[in-house]
C-alpha positions as a Python dict, from the first residue, in 0.01 Angstrom:
ca = {
    (1, 'M'): (0, 0, 0),
    (2, 'M'): (129, 312, -134),
    (3, 'A'): (146, 602, 98),
    (4, 'T'): (-32, 957, -2),
    (5, 'D'): (241, 1236, -108),
    (6, 'A'): (200, 1456, 143),
    (7, 'S'): (409, 1721, -82),
    (8, 'A'): (198, 1705, -418),
    (9, 'P'): (100, 2091, -517),
    (10, 'S'): (-213, 2247, -437),
    (11, 'Y'): (-377, 2426, -752),
    (12, 'R'): (-669, 2572, -543),
    (13, 'M'): (-483, 2910, -537),
    (14, 'R'): (-458, 2901, -932),
    (15, 'R'): (-815, 2851, -980),
    (16, 'L'): (-940, 3081, -735),
    (17, 'F'): (-701, 3368, -955),
    (18, 'V'): (-829, 3216, -1282),
    (19, 'L'): (-1174, 3254, -1147),
    (20, 'G'): (-1128, 3619, -1034),
    (21, 'L'): (-973, 3680, -1373),
    (22, 'F'): (-1309, 3575, -1538),
    (23, 'A'): (-1522, 3747, -1292),
    (24, 'L'): (-1315, 4061, -1357),
    (25, 'G'): (-1352, 4055, -1712),
    (26, 'M'): (-1756, 3973, -1674),
    (27, 'L'): (-1750, 4303, -1493),
    (28, 'T'): (-1592, 4488, -1685),
    (29, 'L'): (-1817, 4401, -1998),
    (30, 'V'): (-2153, 4436, -1782),
    (31, 'A'): (-1993, 4786, -1697),
    (32, 'R'): (-1875, 4862, -2031),
    (33, 'A'): (-2262, 4734, -2153),
    (34, 'A'): (-2415, 4981, -1899),
    (35, 'D'): (-2195, 5253, -1947),
    (36, 'L'): (-2262, 5286, -2352),
    (37, 'Q'): (-2630, 5152, -2280),
    (38, 'L'): (-2747, 5373, -2025),
    (39, 'L'): (-2496, 5647, -1973),
    (40, 'K'): (-2381, 5677, -2373),
    (41, 'R'): (-2676, 5612, -2524),
    (42, 'D'): (-2682, 5920, -2722),
    (43, 'F'): (-2315, 5862, -2811),
    (44, 'L'): (-2395, 5523, -2973),
    (45, 'R'): (-2734, 5666, -3169),
    (46, 'N'): (-2564, 5944, -3279),
    (47, 'E'): (-2238, 5723, -3386),
    (48, 'G'): (-2500, 5527, -3591),
    (49, 'D'): (-2674, 5783, -3758),
    (50, 'A'): (-2344, 5968, -3872),
    (51, 'R'): (-2311, 5627, -4070),
    (52, 'Q'): (-2640, 5723, -4262),
    (53, 'L'): (-2611, 6091, -4198),
    (54, 'R'): (-2637, 6308, -4547),
    (55, 'V'): (-2667, 6675, -4671),
    (56, 'L'): (-2926, 6699, -4950),
    (57, 'P'): (-2997, 6977, -5148),
    (58, 'V'): (-3366, 7118, -5141),
    (59, 'P'): (-3446, 7228, -5480),
    (60, 'A'): (-3591, 7594, -5536),
    (61, 'H'): (-3884, 7667, -5789),
    (62, 'R'): (-3831, 7922, -6029),
    (63, 'G'): (-3997, 8243, -6049),
    (64, 'M'): (-4331, 8235, -6253),
    (65, 'I'): (-4377, 8423, -6567),
    (66, 'T'): (-4684, 8614, -6604),
    (67, 'D'): (-4902, 8824, -6878),
    (68, 'R'): (-5000, 9198, -6800),
    (69, 'N'): (-5304, 9069, -6676),
    (70, 'G'): (-5150, 8825, -6410),
    (71, 'E'): (-5209, 8495, -6647),
    (72, 'P'): (-4950, 8244, -6621),
    (73, 'L'): (-4700, 8170, -6886),
    (74, 'A'): (-4428, 7980, -6769),
    (75, 'I'): (-4454, 7786, -6394),
    (76, 'S'): (-4259, 7531, -6259),
    (77, 'T'): (-4397, 7227, -6141),
    (78, 'P'): (-4270, 6920, -5918),
    (79, 'I'): (-4129, 6625, -6059),
    (80, 'D'): (-3898, 6363, -5953),
    (81, 'S'): (-3565, 6235, -6095),
    (82, 'V'): (-3430, 5856, -6085),
    (83, 'W'): (-3102, 5860, -5908),
    (84, 'A'): (-2875, 5598, -5769),
    (85, 'N'): (-2528, 5512, -5522),
    (86, 'P'): (-2351, 5295, -5782),
    (87, 'Q'): (-2145, 5083, -5534),
    (88, 'E'): (-2501, 4914, -5326),
    (89, 'T'): (-2709, 4893, -5658),
    (90, 'L'): (-2412, 4735, -5845),
    (91, 'A'): (-2422, 4501, -5532),
    (92, 'A'): (-2793, 4357, -5678),
    (93, 'P'): (-2707, 4262, -6025),
    (94, 'E'): (-3014, 4058, -6028),
    (95, 'R'): (-3219, 4359, -5998),
    (96, 'L'): (-3069, 4563, -6276),
    (97, 'N'): (-3293, 4416, -6588),
    (98, 'A'): (-3644, 4499, -6411),
    (99, 'L'): (-3468, 4884, -6353),
    (100, 'A'): (-3376, 4896, -6702),
    (101, 'R'): (-3708, 4810, -6814),
    (102, 'V'): (-3884, 5038, -6620),
    (103, 'L'): (-3610, 5314, -6706),
    (104, 'D'): (-3668, 5252, -7096),
    (105, 'M'): (-3278, 5183, -7110),
    (106, 'R'): (-3088, 4875, -7249),
    (107, 'Q'): (-2954, 4673, -6930),
    (108, 'R'): (-2613, 4699, -7069),
    (109, 'D'): (-2626, 5091, -7106),
    (110, 'L'): (-2753, 5114, -6728),
    (111, 'E'): (-2428, 4887, -6598),
    (112, 'Q'): (-2188, 5097, -6801),
    (113, 'R'): (-2341, 5416, -6633),
    (114, 'L'): (-2312, 5266, -6267),
    (115, 'N'): (-1969, 5111, -6368),
    (116, 'E'): (-1809, 5424, -6464),
    (117, 'R'): (-1929, 5603, -6166),
    (118, 'A'): (-1855, 5344, -5910),
    (119, 'G'): (-1656, 5572, -5698),
    (120, 'R'): (-1951, 5803, -5625),
    (121, 'E'): (-2248, 5820, -5422),
    (122, 'F'): (-2485, 5991, -5614),
    (123, 'V'): (-2570, 5941, -5983),
    (124, 'Y'): (-2854, 6041, -6204),
    (125, 'L'): (-2988, 5762, -6400),
    (126, 'R'): (-3316, 5957, -6543),
    (127, 'R'): (-3410, 6330, -6536),
    (128, 'H'): (-3762, 6422, -6500),
    (129, 'V'): (-3950, 6112, -6532),
    (130, 'T'): (-4306, 6075, -6537),
    (131, 'P'): (-4536, 6023, -6207),
    (132, 'G'): (-4593, 5680, -6329),
    (133, 'M'): (-4271, 5612, -6354),
    (134, 'A'): (-4139, 5705, -6046),
    (135, 'A'): (-4405, 5495, -5892),
    (136, 'Q'): (-4261, 5188, -6110),
    (137, 'V'): (-3910, 5289, -5986),
    (138, 'R'): (-4026, 5331, -5593),
    (139, 'A'): (-4209, 5001, -5636),
    (140, 'L'): (-3873, 4805, -5755),
    (141, 'D'): (-3742, 4912, -5378),
    (142, 'I'): (-3365, 4819, -5533),
    (143, 'P'): (-3082, 4893, -5308),
    (144, 'G'): (-2900, 5217, -5366),
    (145, 'V'): (-3179, 5359, -5596),
    (146, 'G'): (-3412, 5642, -5487),
    (147, 'L'): (-3616, 5961, -5636),
    (148, 'Q'): (-3511, 6321, -5614),
    (149, 'R'): (-3747, 6596, -5640),
    (150, 'E'): (-3668, 6867, -5867),
    (151, 'Y'): (-3867, 7122, -6057),
    (152, 'R'): (-3930, 7151, -6436),
    (153, 'R'): (-4058, 7451, -6667),
    (154, 'Y'): (-4431, 7415, -6797),
    (155, 'Y'): (-4575, 7662, -7081),
    (156, 'P'): (-4931, 7690, -7088),
    (157, 'M'): (-4919, 7847, -7417),
    (158, 'A'): (-4694, 7632, -7567),
    (159, 'E'): (-4607, 7758, -7897),
    (160, 'V'): (-4799, 8089, -7909),
    (161, 'S'): (-4587, 8246, -7648),
    (162, 'A'): (-4251, 8037, -7740),
    (163, 'H'): (-4042, 8287, -7893),
    (164, 'V'): (-4137, 8552, -7666),
    (165, 'L'): (-4073, 8334, -7324),
    (166, 'G'): (-3739, 8107, -7483),
    (167, 'F'): (-3718, 7795, -7247),
    (168, 'T'): (-3509, 7672, -7009),
    (169, 'D'): (-3275, 7358, -6991),
    (170, 'I'): (-3314, 7067, -6772),
    (171, 'D'): (-3128, 7221, -6461),
    (172, 'D'): (-3343, 7490, -6510),
    (173, 'R'): (-3167, 7781, -6670),
    (174, 'G'): (-3269, 7988, -6874),
    (175, 'Q'): (-3176, 7928, -7273),
    (176, 'E'): (-3362, 8169, -7509),
    (177, 'G'): (-3580, 8436, -7491),
    (178, 'M'): (-3738, 8617, -7142),
    (179, 'E'): (-3615, 8302, -6967),
    (180, 'L'): (-3230, 8393, -7065),
    (181, 'A'): (-3273, 8780, -7053),
    (182, 'Y'): (-3408, 8755, -6694),
    (183, 'D'): (-3252, 8430, -6589),
    (184, 'E'): (-3083, 8590, -6243),
    (185, 'W'): (-3435, 8760, -6158),
    (186, 'L'): (-3630, 8393, -6207),
    (187, 'V'): (-3360, 8147, -6058),
    (188, 'G'): (-3435, 7997, -5747),
    (189, 'S'): (-3154, 7959, -5454),
    (190, 'A'): (-3162, 7620, -5333),
    (191, 'G'): (-3132, 7506, -4997),
    (192, 'A'): (-2972, 7232, -4797),
    (193, 'K'): (-3092, 7005, -4486),
    (194, 'R'): (-2937, 6714, -4322),
    (195, 'V'): (-3132, 6369, -4338),
    (196, 'I'): (-3103, 6014, -4252),
    (197, 'R'): (-3085, 5728, -4503),
    (198, 'D'): (-3164, 5392, -4434),
    (199, 'R'): (-2945, 5104, -4652),
    (200, 'L'): (-3173, 5136, -4939),
    (201, 'G'): (-3101, 5514, -4981),
    (202, 'R'): (-3480, 5625, -4847),
    (203, 'V'): (-3443, 5928, -4636),
    (204, 'I'): (-3585, 5819, -4299),
    (205, 'R'): (-3571, 6142, -4142),
    (206, 'D'): (-3533, 6506, -4147),
    (207, 'V'): (-3219, 6586, -3890),
    (208, 'E'): (-3193, 6974, -3912),
    (209, 'S'): (-3213, 7252, -4167),
    (210, 'I'): (-2900, 7395, -4263),
    (211, 'R'): (-3007, 7645, -4534),
    (212, 'P'): (-3377, 7735, -4629),
    (213, 'A'): (-3475, 7733, -5004),
    (214, 'R'): (-3539, 8074, -5180),
    (215, 'P'): (-3780, 8064, -5447),
    (216, 'G'): (-3715, 8261, -5762),
    (217, 'R'): (-3894, 8627, -5812),
    (218, 'D'): (-4194, 8659, -6044),
    (219, 'L'): (-4207, 8826, -6360),
    (220, 'A'): (-4449, 9037, -6529),
    (221, 'L'): (-4433, 9079, -6887),
    (222, 'S'): (-4625, 9345, -7071),
    (223, 'I'): (-4762, 9068, -7302),
    (224, 'D'): (-5132, 9032, -7330),
    (225, 'Q'): (-5217, 8653, -7352),
    (226, 'R'): (-5568, 8758, -7558),
    (227, 'L'): (-5375, 8914, -7843),
    (228, 'Q'): (-5105, 8728, -7845),
    (229, 'Y'): (-5335, 8410, -7916),
    (230, 'L'): (-5539, 8639, -8164),
    (231, 'A'): (-5212, 8719, -8343),
    (232, 'Y'): (-5053, 8398, -8344),
    (233, 'R'): (-5383, 8230, -8507),
    (234, 'E'): (-5395, 8474, -8771),
    (235, 'L'): (-5036, 8485, -8886),
    (236, 'K'): (-5031, 8089, -8853),
    (237, 'A'): (-5350, 8091, -9074),
    (238, 'Q'): (-5192, 8297, -9351),
    (239, 'V'): (-4866, 8165, -9355),
    (240, 'Q'): (-5023, 7822, -9432),
    (241, 'A'): (-5267, 7973, -9686),
    (242, 'E'): (-4994, 8144, -9896),
    (243, 'G'): (-4749, 7867, -9859),
    (244, 'A'): (-4516, 8101, -9684),
    (245, 'R'): (-4175, 8029, -9555),
    (246, 'G'): (-4258, 8229, -9214),
    (247, 'G'): (-4359, 8572, -9080),
    (248, 'S'): (-4377, 8801, -8788),
    (249, 'V'): (-4667, 8993, -8639),
    (250, 'V'): (-4540, 9278, -8373),
    (251, 'I'): (-4830, 9488, -8165),
    (252, 'L'): (-4663, 9779, -7952),
    (253, 'D'): (-4874, 10019, -7698),
    (254, 'V'): (-4755, 10345, -7904),
    (255, 'Q'): (-4735, 10574, -7596),
    (256, 'S'): (-4614, 10325, -7295),
    (257, 'G'): (-4354, 10131, -7589),
    (258, 'E'): (-4493, 9807, -7414),
    (259, 'V'): (-4503, 9468, -7643),
    (260, 'L'): (-4837, 9346, -7608),
    (261, 'A'): (-4781, 9101, -7874),
    (262, 'M'): (-4519, 8953, -8075),
    (263, 'V'): (-4553, 8616, -8266),
    (264, 'N'): (-4365, 8454, -8543),
    (265, 'Q'): (-4412, 8145, -8772),
    (266, 'P'): (-4266, 7871, -8797),
    (267, 'S'): (-4296, 7769, -8403),
    (268, 'Y'): (-4214, 7506, -8193),
    (269, 'N'): (-4363, 7350, -7854),
    (270, 'P'): (-4129, 7445, -7568),
    (271, 'N'): (-4289, 7148, -7368),
    (272, 'N'): (-4182, 6927, -7625),
    (273, 'R'): (-3861, 6998, -7818),
    (274, 'G'): (-3654, 6700, -7823),
    (275, 'S'): (-3662, 6654, -8195),
    (276, 'L'): (-3688, 7047, -8298),
    (277, 'R'): (-3376, 7198, -8475),
    (278, 'G'): (-3225, 7487, -8359),
    (279, 'D'): (-3344, 7746, -8606),
    (280, 'V'): (-3708, 7769, -8501),
    (281, 'F'): (-3626, 7870, -8152),
    (282, 'R'): (-3483, 8240, -8264),
    (283, 'N'): (-3735, 8519, -8229),
    (284, 'R'): (-3773, 8657, -8590),
    (285, 'A'): (-3925, 8969, -8509),
    (286, 'V'): (-3611, 9040, -8346),
    (287, 'T'): (-3292, 8875, -8470),
    (288, 'D'): (-3421, 8877, -8853),
    (289, 'L'): (-3315, 9142, -9051),
    (290, 'F'): (-3531, 9236, -9388),
    (291, 'E'): (-3525, 9560, -9597),
    (292, 'P'): (-3862, 9747, -9570),
    (293, 'G'): (-3984, 9845, -9913),
    (294, 'S'): (-4249, 10134, -9922),
    (295, 'T'): (-4314, 10077, -9555),
    (296, 'I'): (-4012, 10351, -9512),
    (297, 'K'): (-4190, 10593, -9757),
    (298, 'P'): (-4370, 10763, -9472),
    (299, 'F'): (-4034, 10858, -9305),
    (300, 'T'): (-3890, 10982, -9629),
    (301, 'V'): (-4236, 11208, -9651),
    (302, 'V'): (-4146, 11320, -9275),
    (303, 'A'): (-3768, 11434, -9398),
    (304, 'A'): (-3964, 11645, -9692),
    (305, 'L'): (-4168, 11787, -9450),
    (306, 'E'): (-3935, 11874, -9192),
    (307, 'S'): (-3653, 12021, -9423),
    (308, 'G'): (-3921, 12305, -9530),
    (309, 'R'): (-3874, 12231, -9889),
    (310, 'Y'): (-4210, 12049, -9938),
    (311, 'R'): (-4560, 12070, -9776),
    (312, 'A'): (-4826, 11822, -9790),
    (313, 'D'): (-4991, 11964, -10083),
    (314, 'S'): (-4672, 11999, -10280),
    (315, 'I'): (-4689, 11835, -10635),
    (316, 'I'): (-4427, 11609, -10782),
    (317, 'D'): (-4411, 11487, -11129),
    (318, 'T'): (-4368, 11140, -11151),
    (319, 'S'): (-4422, 11077, -11570),
    (320, 'P'): (-4347, 10889, -11732),
    (321, 'G'): (-4348, 10633, -11424),
    (322, 'R'): (-3992, 10599, -11472),
    (323, 'L'): (-3691, 10775, -11344),
    (324, 'A'): (-3322, 10680, -11450),
    (325, 'V'): (-3096, 10748, -11148),
    (326, 'G'): (-2681, 10743, -11234),
    (327, 'R'): (-2594, 10517, -11524),
    (328, 'H'): (-2759, 10147, -11397),
    (329, 'L'): (-3062, 10239, -11193),
    (330, 'V'): (-3434, 10291, -11344),
    (331, 'V'): (-3656, 10355, -11093),
    (332, 'K'): (-3999, 10242, -11220),
    (333, 'D'): (-4404, 10276, -11055),
    (334, 'F'): (-4677, 10018, -11137),
    (335, 'R'): (-4832, 10263, -11376),
    (336, 'D'): (-4745, 10641, -11490),
    (337, 'Y'): (-4909, 10807, -11192),
    (338, 'G'): (-4872, 11170, -11339),
    (339, 'R'): (-4849, 11473, -11098),
    (340, 'I'): (-4924, 11344, -10711),
    (341, 'D'): (-4887, 11536, -10385),
    (342, 'M'): (-4795, 11373, -10061),
    (343, 'A'): (-5088, 11178, -10015),
    (344, 'G'): (-5083, 11031, -10362),
    (345, 'L'): (-4717, 10922, -10302),
    (346, 'L'): (-4815, 10726, -9972),
    (347, 'V'): (-5155, 10593, -10165),
    (348, 'K'): (-5022, 10506, -10495),
    (349, 'S'): (-4680, 10412, -10347),
    (350, 'S'): (-4506, 10607, -10621),
    (351, 'N'): (-4120, 10496, -10580),
    (352, 'V'): (-4050, 10765, -10853),
    (353, 'A'): (-4171, 11025, -10627),
    (354, 'A'): (-4013, 10925, -10314),
    (355, 'T'): (-3674, 10929, -10546),
    (356, 'R'): (-3748, 11268, -10669),
    (357, 'I'): (-3772, 11396, -10300),
    (358, 'A'): (-3489, 11194, -10179),
    (359, 'L'): (-3295, 11374, -10418),
    (360, 'G'): (-3426, 11709, -10355),
    (361, 'L'): (-3259, 11694, -10019),
    (362, 'E'): (-2960, 11704, -9840),
    (363, 'P'): (-2855, 11323, -9752),
    (364, 'R'): (-2818, 11425, -9378),
    (365, 'Q'): (-3169, 11533, -9386),
    (366, 'L'): (-3275, 11179, -9492),
    (367, 'W'): (-3038, 10989, -9289),
    (368, 'S'): (-3136, 11224, -8952),
    (369, 'V'): (-3525, 11083, -8954),
    (370, 'F'): (-3397, 10739, -9030),
    (371, 'Q'): (-3160, 10760, -8751),
    (372, 'R'): (-3419, 10938, -8496),
    (373, 'V'): (-3646, 10662, -8544),
    (374, 'G'): (-3434, 10390, -8465),
    (375, 'F'): (-3326, 10237, -8731),
    (376, 'G'): (-2984, 10095, -8759),
    (377, 'Q'): (-3012, 10083, -8391),
    (378, 'L'): (-3055, 9843, -8109),
    (379, 'T'): (-3424, 9893, -7911),
    (380, 'S'): (-3444, 9904, -7523),
    (381, 'S'): (-3591, 9589, -7518),
    (382, 'G'): (-3290, 9424, -7393),
    (383, 'F'): (-3458, 9060, -7562),
    (384, 'P'): (-3117, 8838, -7616),
    (385, 'G'): (-3001, 8833, -7980),
    (386, 'E'): (-3172, 9125, -8094),
    (387, 'A'): (-2973, 9233, -8442),
    (388, 'V'): (-2900, 9615, -8483),
    (389, 'G'): (-2961, 9609, -8862),
    (390, 'Q'): (-2799, 9867, -9093),
    (391, 'L'): (-2830, 10238, -9194),
    (392, 'P'): (-2537, 10348, -9425),
    (393, 'P'): (-2367, 10665, -9284),
    (394, 'Y'): (-2484, 10940, -9514),
    (395, 'A'): (-2124, 11067, -9624),
    (396, 'R'): (-2104, 10759, -9843),
    (397, 'W'): (-2446, 10777, -9984),
    (398, 'R'): (-2387, 10829, -10385),
    (399, 'E'): (-2720, 10927, -10592),
    (400, 'V'): (-2852, 10562, -10639),
    (401, 'E'): (-2821, 10508, -10244),
    (402, 'R'): (-3023, 10827, -10196),
    (403, 'A'): (-3261, 10702, -10401),
    (404, 'T'): (-3345, 10340, -10317),
    (405, 'L'): (-3311, 10415, -9935),
    (406, 'S'): (-3642, 10640, -10015),
    (407, 'Y'): (-3863, 10350, -10081),
    (408, 'G'): (-3699, 10085, -9863),
    (409, 'Y'): (-3399, 9919, -10006),
    (410, 'G'): (-3010, 9946, -9885),
    (411, 'L'): (-3132, 9948, -9563),
    (412, 'S'): (-3209, 9676, -9308),
    (413, 'M'): (-3439, 9642, -9010),
    (414, 'T'): (-3648, 9397, -8790),
    (415, 'P'): (-4022, 9418, -8726),
    (416, 'L'): (-3983, 9557, -8381),
    (417, 'Q'): (-3739, 9838, -8518),
    (418, 'L'): (-4017, 9908, -8769),
    (419, 'A'): (-4322, 9889, -8515),
    (420, 'Q'): (-4115, 10115, -8277),
    (421, 'A'): (-4086, 10389, -8552),
    (422, 'Y'): (-4467, 10371, -8654),
    (423, 'A'): (-4529, 10400, -8298),
    (424, 'A'): (-4353, 10720, -8257),
    (425, 'L'): (-4580, 10828, -8525),
    (426, 'G'): (-4865, 10723, -8363),
    (427, 'N'): (-4752, 10919, -8063),
    (428, 'D'): (-4723, 11269, -8237),
    (429, 'G'): (-4352, 11235, -8255),
    (430, 'E'): (-4261, 11083, -7920),
    (431, 'M'): (-4074, 10748, -7904),
    (432, 'A'): (-4111, 10552, -7611),
    (433, 'N'): (-3842, 10268, -7478),
    (434, 'V'): (-3979, 9954, -7575),
    (435, 'T'): (-4025, 9692, -7326),
    (436, 'F'): (-4134, 9365, -7231),
    (437, 'L'): (-4239, 9419, -6879),
    (438, 'R'): (-4542, 9522, -6740),
    (439, 'D'): (-4376, 9757, -6461),
    (440, 'A'): (-4080, 9843, -6651),
    (441, 'P'): (-3922, 10182, -6484),
    (442, 'E'): (-4077, 10482, -6613),
    (443, 'T'): (-3855, 10690, -6880),
    (444, 'A'): (-3964, 10986, -7035),
    (445, 'P'): (-4008, 10949, -7438),
    (446, 'R'): (-3778, 11123, -7662),
    (447, 'R'): (-3894, 11380, -7918),
    (448, 'V'): (-3785, 11193, -8263),
    (449, 'I'): (-4054, 11387, -8545),
    (450, 'N'): (-4176, 11709, -8536),
    (451, 'P'): (-4556, 11646, -8353),
    (452, 'E'): (-4717, 11860, -8630),
    (453, 'V'): (-4562, 11661, -8916),
    (454, 'A'): (-4592, 11345, -8752),
    (455, 'R'): (-5005, 11408, -8731),
    (456, 'Q'): (-4958, 11546, -9087),
    (457, 'V'): (-4816, 11177, -9189),
    (458, 'R'): (-5043, 11011, -8978),
    (459, 'H'): (-5348, 11159, -9144),
    (460, 'L'): (-5177, 11107, -9488),
    (461, 'L'): (-5133, 10744, -9451),
    (462, 'E'): (-5539, 10742, -9420),
    (463, 'G'): (-5598, 10699, -9769),
    (464, 'T'): (-5357, 10403, -9807),
    (465, 'V'): (-5623, 10247, -9623),
    (466, 'S'): (-5879, 10325, -9825),
    (467, 'D'): (-6050, 10166, -10159),
    (468, 'Q'): (-5817, 10367, -10360),
    (469, 'G'): (-5479, 10257, -10146),
    (470, 'T'): (-5282, 9958, -10161),
    (471, 'G'): (-5360, 9869, -9801),
    (472, 'A'): (-5794, 9838, -9840),
    (473, 'R'): (-5765, 9517, -9697),
    (474, 'A'): (-5617, 9631, -9376),
    (475, 'A'): (-5960, 9829, -9287),
    (476, 'V'): (-6107, 9754, -8966),
    (477, 'A'): (-6506, 9877, -8930),
    (478, 'G'): (-6588, 10144, -8717),
    (479, 'Y'): (-6193, 10270, -8704),
    (480, 'R'): (-5990, 10502, -8885),
    (481, 'I'): (-5662, 10319, -8942),
    (482, 'A'): (-5318, 10487, -9070),
    (483, 'G'): (-5104, 10253, -9252),
    (484, 'K'): (-4848, 10151, -9533),
    (485, 'T'): (-4807, 9848, -9718),
    (486, 'G'): (-4443, 9718, -9837),
    (487, 'T'): (-4338, 9439, -10091),
    (488, 'A'): (-3945, 9415, -10098),
    (489, 'R'): (-3777, 9155, -10330),
    (490, 'K'): (-3534, 8935, -10117),
    (491, 'S'): (-3128, 9002, -10102),
    (492, 'V'): (-2941, 8703, -10280),
    (493, 'A'): (-2610, 8627, -10404),
    (494, 'G'): (-2536, 8893, -10728),
    (495, 'G'): (-2852, 9110, -10635),
    (496, 'Y'): (-3220, 9038, -10574),
    (497, 'S'): (-3454, 8782, -10634),
    (498, 'E'): (-3693, 8775, -10906),
    (499, 'D'): (-3956, 8538, -10724),
    (500, 'R'): (-3898, 8579, -10331),
    (501, 'Y'): (-4053, 8856, -10147),
    (502, 'I'): (-4129, 8996, -9806),
    (503, 'A'): (-4454, 9143, -9773),
    (504, 'T'): (-4520, 9386, -9492),
    (505, 'F'): (-4767, 9600, -9350),
    (506, 'A'): (-4732, 9873, -9054),
    (507, 'G'): (-4994, 10076, -8942),
    (508, 'I'): (-5115, 10283, -8644),
    (509, 'A'): (-5466, 10243, -8498),
    (510, 'P'): (-5707, 10419, -8430),
    (511, 'L'): (-5613, 10733, -8607),
    (512, 'G'): (-5840, 10975, -8406),
    (513, 'A'): (-5650, 10856, -8068),
    (514, 'P'): (-5344, 10615, -8126),
    (515, 'R'): (-5330, 10358, -7925),
    (516, 'L'): (-5185, 10067, -8108),
    (517, 'A'): (-4869, 10049, -8365),
    (518, 'M'): (-4814, 9648, -8568),
    (519, 'V'): (-4628, 9548, -8807),
    (520, 'V'): (-4713, 9229, -8999),
    (521, 'T'): (-4417, 9009, -9220),
    (522, 'I'): (-4494, 8744, -9470),
    (523, 'D'): (-4180, 8600, -9599),
    (524, 'E'): (-4198, 8439, -9896),
    (525, 'P'): (-4530, 8397, -9985),
    (526, 'S'): (-4563, 8116, -10252),
    (527, 'R'): (-4904, 8102, -10392),
    (528, 'G'): (-4953, 8364, -10651),
    (529, 'D'): (-5011, 8699, -10449),
    (530, 'Y'): (-4714, 8830, -10284),
    (531, 'Y'): (-4811, 9185, -10255),
    (532, 'G'): (-4811, 9346, -9891),
    (533, 'G'): (-5144, 9496, -9956),
    (534, 'L'): (-5269, 9120, -10054),
    (535, 'V'): (-5091, 8894, -9822),
    (536, 'A'): (-4981, 9106, -9526),
    (537, 'A'): (-5256, 9347, -9483),
    (538, 'P'): (-5541, 9126, -9450),
    (539, 'V'): (-5374, 8977, -9114),
    (540, 'F'): (-5342, 9356, -8998),
    (541, 'G'): (-5716, 9383, -9031),
    (542, 'R'): (-5782, 9103, -8863),
    (543, 'V'): (-5572, 9134, -8567),
    (544, 'M'): (-5626, 9463, -8501),
    (545, 'A'): (-6000, 9428, -8534),
    (546, 'G'): (-5999, 9193, -8235),
    (547, 'A'): (-5717, 9392, -8055),
    (548, 'L'): (-5917, 9688, -8045),
    (549, 'R'): (-6235, 9520, -7911),
    (550, 'L'): (-6054, 9305, -7640),
    (551, 'L'): (-5886, 9634, -7542),
    (552, 'D'): (-6244, 9829, -7525),
    (553, 'V'): (-6102, 10093, -7770),
    (554, 'A'): (-6402, 10308, -7844),
    (555, 'P'): (-6457, 10333, -8245),
    (556, 'D'): (-6353, 10652, -8403),
    (557, 'D'): (-6536, 10591, -8753),
    (558, 'L'): (-6886, 10504, -8673),
    (559, 'P'): (-7055, 10706, -8938),
    (560, 'E'): (-6866, 10546, -9212),
    (561, 'L'): (-6906, 10166, -9103),
    (562, 'R'): (-6853, 9950, -9409),
    (563, 'A'): (-6970, 9591, -9414),
    (564, 'D'): (-6901, 9522, -9763),
    (565, 'E'): (-6570, 9339, -9830),
    (566, 'H'): (-6284, 9558, -10025),
    (567, 'P'): (-6206, 9451, -10373),
    (568, 'R'): (-5872, 9305, -10482),
    (569, 'E'): (-5609, 9533, -10515),
    (570, 'G'): (-5409, 9544, -10881),
    (571, 'G'): (-5103, 9716, -10786),
    (572, 'P'): (-4779, 9676, -10607),
    (573, 'A'): (-4711, 9799, -10239),
}
């Protein structure tokens, strides 16, 4: 029998030591857990939030554009855009096919877009989607894919006011027209906020507002929506009926210089312009130059009367209906008008009489009138891309230039500039600053024509719209109209075309107390008629008749109401 070894080592202390260590560790963990869960609870929550905390922009809508009566012409509507976090979205490749179908994209293109921007946390997949598409994207619930609220510009009058308003790009910045001219006024200032997003990129809580969004300021234009639609309807119908290349109508308030209507053909729909050519975007009434033809003759008469060498009843011999000027120019009338006065010059639209006046004046006298009424100069409209036009300096005028300028060749202008000049005639020789704004700062009009001369010429122009004049079709029942027709050959390489014309009518109404000035141009009518009196004057008559009634302008010719239609004229304008 073996004896027990009394000297064997004891492990009791070691066990107690190890157990003590375990107990200490456990107590440490419990204490740490209690510290984190009870004492530092906010810290843990903030650390978790920080991993999902993001700063998002708060979009600001663009200011509204209205007409003079407060009717909306351009408004910004909320719309969604689809975005993605490429890293999260690429982690679920099996969902990309469904997403591509909803976005109307090829899956290959979608994957390429995400892979090229894999280092980013935000990339647009499709901007400005329809509400239906946004709902479908939301229903897919794909990781890293979300919707961003933006604004899209909408134009209630579509093509009717497109050339005046212009349009904005996908980022809602002005690109043409008044949207571009007043972009800084209209554009809003985006805000910013801090939010918490879940793992799918959805906003689950707004944390704080960093900077509030500031919407853009509204802009009230001088345009009258009713006149704008009326002018557009009549111009479009006439351009189509005449097979013309295009046309323009401008209506000004003669006293304030406000643009009440401005339309062009061809036009475009700014709400859906994806397939349109860039050349349809320009506002032809402001950017396109033309030679005014006989619509310049009233200002030749102004120069004659202001010179003191001629009176309204001065007789000019136009026989035999032609006049040789220099070695290469023969000025012709439609027929031999014989001896005529100033009224006859305008009623018959005599090129020979206008030429004889110009050759009888000092070049500076004629140039001074043209320059004072704004030819060869920008108007004060501030419209982007406005053309200056051309008025040659009088020091370089030879007899040929003096002759052709007197009946509207050798200088160029826009329809707006011509309307401005006629507005000055209607305002007793005072020219107001042209403006597209309803509340433009008031400025004193400039005296550009002797007031008595302006009134004389206005009354002389009434005969043009009589049955004996070239502009009989511009007449408006119940109102006295002063106006002038114009038919100009278009300039081409090497001279002037024999079969391409611009037909024009410019006028003022009502003659008793002028309120409106209007210019109508029809570019290259191609279905037989091309004279201003046959092609442009009817548009003037229809639009002016509606405009005077819409503006509640009192008739000034009630005793002479005429219900019958005017016969077609046979002479040129």
